[in-house]
N, C-alpha and C positions, 0 to 999 in steps of 0.2 A: 650476581643475582640481578635479573633484568627489572626495571620498574614495571609496576602493574599498570596495564593499560585501562583507561576509563572505558566503560561500555558505551558503544555508539548508541545514539537514540534513534537511528533508522532501522526499520523493521527487517528482520530475515525473511526468507521465503515462508517459513512456517508461521511466523508472526503476522505476515502479510495475509496469510489465508485466514486468520482469526480475525484480523481487522476487517476484512471483507465481509465476514459474517456479522460483525458488529455494525458495520455501515449499512448493511442490508436490513438487519433486524431491529437495529437500535440497542438500547441498553439490555444485557442479557446475562444470565447466570452461565457458569462454567457448563452446566448440564445441557443448556439450550445450544450453546455454541458446538458442544461435543456432538449432539444429535444432528445439527446441520452439517457438520464436517463429515460424519459418518455416511452421508448419503453419497459421497464420492472418494472416501479415503478411510483406510482401516487404522485408525489412531485411537489409542487408549484414552479413557477419561483422565487418568493421573498425568498423562503426557499433556493434555490441553490445560489442565489445572497448572501444571508447573510452568508451561509457557506463559500462560496468563499472569502468574506471579511474577516472572521475569519481566514481562511487558509492564506490569505496574511499577517495578522497581526502576525501569528505563524511562518511565514517564509517558509510554505510549497509551496507556489506558489508566482510567481513574476507577476506583473501587468504592461502592457504597456498601458499607458494613453494617448498616442498620437493621437488616433482616437476616435471618439464619443463613439463606443462600446469598452470598455476595452478588451484587449486580455490577457488571463491568461495562464501561463505555469508552469509546475512543476519545482521546484528548485532542485529535486533530481530524479535519475533515478528509474525506477520500481525495478531494482535489488538491489540498494542501500537501498531503503525503506524496501524491503523484508528482506535484511539481518539484518536491525536495528530491525525490528519487531520480527524477529525469534530469534535474540540474547536476546531481552528482555523477550520473551516467554520462552526461554530455561532457562534463570536464574529464572524466577519467578515461573514457573509451574513445572519445572523439575530439580530444584536444581543445574542447570548447566550442567546436563548430556545430551550430544548430543544423546548419544545412546538410553537413555530412550525416548527422543523425537521422534527419527526415529522408534524405536520399537512401540511405541503408535500410530504413524501415519500409519505405515504398518499394524498394527493389529487392526485398527479402525473399521473393518467391511466394509469399503468401498473398493471394489475390484480395484486393480491397473491394468492397461492395460499391455499387453505384452511390448509395447513400453516404458511405464513408468519404468517397471522393467528392461529392457535393459539399459535405461539411468542410473538407479541406480547402476546397475553392472559395467558399465564403470566408474562411478565416484569412486566406491569403488576400483576398479582396479587402477586407477590413484592415489588415495590417498595411496593405499599400496606401489605402486612403489616409491612415495616421502618418505616413511618411511625407505626404504632400502638405 
């Protein structure tokens, strides 16, 4: 019999979709999240409810049970979650090399807009200033 694995506290793709709604809308009911997701995906209400219950158990969301319709909110900011996921991806897929990750992202065939490239240049300039 294999030992039971602890649930990871990083979001799955479906959980990330729910988190994106919560980050955009702020604290929301299951129904509000479901309505938002229905705009681009055919997912049932009970599926969203079950996912949000799992997310609560994993610590990804908090739940306010004071009203009849429970209100859920993310326990982490979008930026914090993105940093965690990016760090994990960098370690697992790129052997810890941020340069390889960035080069792959920029060379992926998806064209970066002028505004995105300008933001990248500003960030590189700021990082170089910190190095001196």
